[in-house]
N, C-alpha and C positions, 0 to 999 in steps of 0.2 A: 753707872749713870744714876743720878739722884734727881728728886723733884718730879715735876710734871713730865710726861713723855716728850721727848724731843721729836720735832717734826722735820723730816728730811724730804725735801722736794726732789723727785727723781725725774729726769728727762732723758729720753733717747733722741739722739741726733740723726736718726735714720727714719726714712719713710718706707723702706723695704718691708714687704709683708712678712718674710721670714728672716728678719734681721737678727744676726748674732748679738748685736749690741742691745736690741730690745730684749732679747733672751737674757742678757746680763741683768737688766732691770728686773725682769720677772724672777730671776734667781735670787737677786738681792731681797725681794719681797719674801721669798721662801726662807731665807737664812738670817733675816734681820734679828738681832738680839732683842731681848725684852727691854722695854723702855725706849725703843726707837720706832717711831711711826713713819713708815714710808708713804708719801703722797705722790702718786704717779700723775704727772702732768700729761694731758692728752697730746696727741700728735701736734707737731708744729706746722702741719700742712696748711692751716688756714692763716698763718702769720703773714701779713702783708710785707712787701719790701719796704725797707726803712725809707721814710720820707719825713724829714723833720718838719716840713710844712704842715703835716697832719697832726702835729704835736706841739704847736706853738702856744703862745699866750692866749688863754681863754678857750683854746680848742681841746676837746677831749680826744685822746688817742683812740685809734680803732679798737673795737671790742676785744679781739684776740690779744692785743697788746695790753689792754687793761687787765684781762684775766691773767696773763703771764706776770705782770708786775705785782698783782695781788698775791699770786702764788709765791713769788720770791719774797715779798714783804712779810708773809706769815710764816715763812720757813726759818728754822734754826740753822739749817745747813742745806747744801745742795749736792746731789750726786748726778753727774753728767756721764752718760754712756755715748761714746761717739765712734763712728766708723772713721776710717782714713780714706780720703780721696785725694790723689795727687800730692801725697805727703803733707796733707793739711786736713783740717776739719771740714765737714760739709758746709756749703754756703748757707743752707737753711738754719743751722745752729748759730753760725756767726751773725746772721741777720737778726735772729731772735735776741741774742745777747746785745747787739748794737742798739736795739730798742730800749735797753736798760741804761744806756750811758747818761741820758739827760735826767732820768728819774732817780738813779743812784742806788737801786736795790742791791747791787752786788758789793757795795762798799762795806768792807769788813766781814763779808760773808765767808764762811768756811766751806770749801768745795772739795769733793772727792771726784776723781776722774777715773773712768774705766773705758777701755777700748779693747775690742776683740777684732782679730784679723786672721784671715787664712794664711797670711805670710808669717815669717818668723820674727818680723819687727813688732808684731802685736798692736800696731796702731800708734807707735810712739811719735810719729810725725804729726798726727792729729793732736796728740796731747801737748806737744811742744807749741803748736800754733794756738791751741786753746789756752794754754798757760799764759802766753803773751797777751791775749785778749782779756783774760781775767785779771792779770796784773795791772793792765791799763785802767781797769775799773776798780782797783783797790781791793779785789777779792784775794783771799789767801787759799792757795791750793794746799790742803792739809794732807792728802794721801792720793796715791794713784796706783792703778793696777792695769797692766797690759796682759792680754790673753792671746799669745801667738798660737798659730795652728789650730784655730778654734773649731774648724769643721770636724775634727776628730774628737772633740769634746762635747758635741751635741748629740742628743739621742735622735731617733727616727722622727720625732715630733718637733724637732728644732729647739728643744729645751737643753739647757746646760746640765749635763749629767756627770761630768768629770769631778770626782770627789775632791782631789787636791785643789782644783780651781774653785769649787764651791767653798772650800775652807778659806781660800784667799779672799773671796768675795766677802765672807763673814768677817774676816780680819780687817778688811778695808772699811766695812761698816762700823766696826768697833772703834777704829782710829778716827773716822769721821765723826762719830758720836761724841767721842772725847773732845775733839776740837770744837764741835758745836756747843757742847756744854760749857767749855771755857768761854766761848763768845757770849753765851747767855749770861754767865756770871759777870763778865766784863760789862755788858750792857746794863745789868741791874745795879752795878756799883755806882 
């Protein structure tokens, strides 16, 4: 990676206190390569339910929405870590992304997906649903990682401690960084 450090916005789609997907975000912070700054977005817990009437002409969107949009607008790329509920992504993550439809911050954005699950599917159903939502907003999924059987890969503190998985998280970040750098060059041209 060359030039100014790339800023990668990281978001966990979980509100659970000991979330394996939030542990993936923390692991990404630990193994991020040089030149890649990870900016962790706070919890999506205060995000209001989508209501376009709150975001019409002359109306300012609610404060949590403005913060989310600003975070996406200043990012070179985005890393989303999502659990799987009912073979899909959590409603809280879908709701947050729906607030970006009108403002367009996802258009052309390079996105990395991670999901951890105690099942052997690793959260692939969540990633499939998330990919459809991202494609509808013209985002490009650059890389994805599933972590099946995650409970055996966490230490007693709930942190990702499985060396092969940590390596894969690092590789995911390298690929996302390369895609974000291509986007930055494309925007500068």
